Structures are given as structure tokens and as C-alpha cells.
Backbone as CSV, one residue per row, in Angstrom:
resi,resn,N_x,N_y,N_z,CA_x,CA_y,CA_z,C_x,C_y,C_z
1,MET,45.751,23.085,64.646,44.004,22.898,64.234,44.614,21.701,63.587
2,ALA,45.167,21.151,63.430,45.912,19.952,62.811,45.220,19.150,62.999
3,HIS,44.891,18.947,64.651,44.275,17.883,65.609,42.681,18.192,65.729
4,LEU,42.414,19.048,65.366,41.010,19.526,65.536,39.981,18.494,64.798
5,ASP,40.291,17.726,63.787,39.390,16.375,63.436,39.152,15.071,64.875
6,GLU,40.157,15.070,65.328,40.801,14.324,66.456,40.014,14.773,67.842
7,MET,40.323,15.855,67.642,39.470,16.353,69.195,38.229,16.290,69.316
8,LEU,37.673,16.643,67.978,36.005,16.870,67.431,35.541,15.848,67.753
9,ALA,36.135,14.525,67.223,35.457,13.239,67.213,35.632,12.655,68.685
10,ARG,36.370,13.082,69.320,36.824,12.729,70.821,35.902,13.370,71.773
11,GLU,35.122,15.004,71.246,34.267,15.534,72.555,32.880,15.480,71.969
12,GLY,32.954,15.866,70.720,32.033,15.734,69.835,30.834,17.050,69.570
13,GLU,31.768,18.300,70.159,31.462,19.690,69.987,32.221,20.503,70.554
14,MET,32.953,21.066,70.321,33.691,22.301,70.577,32.933,23.693,70.631
15,ILE,33.189,24.453,71.728,32.909,25.915,71.517,34.128,26.812,71.444
16,ILE,34.341,27.803,70.646,35.634,28.333,70.841,35.073,30.078,71.188
17,THR,35.725,30.165,72.280,35.623,32.095,72.781,37.017,32.461,72.752
18,ARG,36.321,33.531,73.130,37.248,35.091,72.626,36.959,35.852,73.985
19,HIS,38.154,35.829,75.029,37.896,36.574,76.339,36.714,35.952,77.267
20,GLY,36.650,35.076,76.894,35.802,33.890,77.898,34.296,33.980,77.268
21,LYS,33.790,34.480,76.129,32.759,34.566,76.048,32.963,33.694,74.722
22,PRO,31.445,32.996,74.265,31.628,31.924,73.595,31.312,32.900,72.395
23,ILE,32.021,32.554,70.969,31.721,33.240,69.656,31.518,32.312,68.162
24,ALA,31.694,31.041,68.760,30.969,29.807,67.776,31.154,28.290,68.246
25,ARG,30.502,27.553,67.930,30.586,26.356,68.209,30.899,25.473,66.951
26,ILE,31.407,24.525,67.203,32.044,23.457,66.072,31.305,22.211,66.592
27,THR,30.802,21.879,65.176,29.900,20.482,65.569,30.214,18.976,64.501
28,PRO,30.859,18.072,64.693,30.845,17.544,63.730,29.573,17.278,62.620
29,MET,29.686,17.385,61.427,28.391,17.151,60.146,27.786,15.652,60.398
30,ALA,26.440,15.831,59.882,26.036,14.333,60.358,26.689,13.548,59.208
31,GLY,26.107,12.324,58.974,26.563,11.301,58.130,26.119,11.755,56.796
32,VAL,26.706,11.269,55.948,25.815,11.557,54.609,24.967,10.667,54.212
33,ARG,23.622,11.100,54.148,22.414,9.883,53.744,22.715,9.616,52.954
34,ALA,21.774,8.133,52.550,21.587,7.665,51.335,20.452,8.364,50.644
35,VAL,20.500,8.722,49.502,19.645,8.541,48.588,18.178,7.681,48.817
36,PRO,17.374,8.172,49.066,16.070,7.132,49.339,14.951,6.924,48.489
37,SER,15.397,5.710,48.397,14.400,4.771,46.840,12.798,5.540,47.599
38,HIS,12.667,5.794,46.286,10.638,6.240,46.102,10.213,4.870,45.920
39,LYS,10.738,4.013,45.728,10.118,2.695,45.197,9.261,2.452,46.220
40,ALA,9.311,2.429,47.441,8.189,2.063,48.576,7.332,3.039,48.788
41,LEU,7.581,4.280,48.507,6.323,5.490,48.290,5.677,4.373,47.017
42,ARG,5.896,4.945,46.240,5.317,4.143,44.789,4.204,2.990,45.189
43,ASP,5.036,2.029,45.696,4.324,0.495,46.182,3.127,1.013,47.091
44,SER,3.264,1.911,47.678,2.078,2.005,48.594,0.864,3.143,48.045
45,ILE,1.163,3.427,47.479,-0.046,3.986,46.854,-0.669,3.390,45.817
46,PRO,-2.395,3.295,46.381,-3.104,2.282,45.760,-3.191,2.657,43.900
47,ARG,-3.445,1.661,43.171,-3.316,1.188,42.118,-4.714,2.009,41.655
48,ASP,-4.936,2.602,41.000,-6.084,3.112,39.810,-6.396,1.982,39.173
49,LYS,-7.877,1.771,39.028,-8.212,0.643,38.312,-8.972,0.952,36.506
50,LYS,-8.549,2.574,36.503,-9.013,2.570,35.298,-7.269,3.204,34.849
51,THR,-7.256,3.590,33.615,-6.016,3.692,32.974,-6.460,5.576,32.546
52,ALA,-5.072,5.891,32.362,-5.054,7.259,32.011,-6.067,7.777,30.705
53,ALA,-5.851,6.630,29.973,-6.766,7.087,28.409,-8.268,7.098,29.025
54,GLU,-8.226,6.133,30.019,-9.860,6.146,30.421,-10.485,7.198,30.903
55,TYR,-9.452,8.039,31.579,-10.172,9.019,32.082,-9.925,10.355,31.463
56,ILE,-9.019,9.979,30.658,-9.120,11.168,29.162,-10.036,11.481,28.293
57,ARG,-10.797,10.204,28.212,-11.328,9.869,27.095,-12.978,10.046,27.665
58,GLU,-13.130,9.725,28.881,-14.513,10.796,29.897,-14.661,11.593,29.844
59,ASP,-13.454,12.329,29.949,-13.209,13.914,30.236,-14.191,14.405,28.689
60,ARG,-13.680,14.331,27.482,-13.314,14.940,26.236,-15.045,14.264,26.303
61,ASP,-15.289,13.301,26.519,-16.974,12.631,25.969,-17.720,13.589,27.577
62,GLY,-17.063,13.910,28.448,-18.447,14.509,29.094,-18.315,16.146,28.766
63,GLU,-17.290,16.533,28.187,-17.328,18.064,27.713,-18.196,18.474,26.566
64,ALA,-17.844,17.611,25.777,-18.799,17.044,24.176,-20.280,17.301,24.664
65,ARG,-20.838,16.586,25.816,-22.140,16.780,26.321,-22.469,18.000,26.829
66,LYS,-21.780,18.690,27.122,-22.138,19.684,27.776,-22.772,20.972,27.129
């Protein structure tokens, strides 16, 4: 077991057997993914022409007329 990491790096995957029957599979862990930046997503969303305050005012004024 001391050299398991070396064997795994060399083989890529190992199957553990008992009496010739597979009982477990050992695979290397996926690399650590970088934390995604949400800037690209935010930049891809089109900007609204109205401000939130304008939408709230329109909604409020529209409700008063009903």
C-alpha cells in the first residue's frame, strides 16, 4: 500500500479482486477545479434600459390605478 499512489499514477485505474472476482475499483481523483468566475456570465447578460427603481415605480403606480 505504500506505493499505491505510484501504481495508480502509472496504471490510471486499479481493480481489486477477491478470489478472482472484482470487488472495488480505484481511480485517480479528478484535478481540483478552479473556482469559476461569474464575471463572464454577468457580462453576457444584456443590460436593462430601466433601473430597478423605475420598474418599482411603474408597478406601484399601475397598482394604484386599478
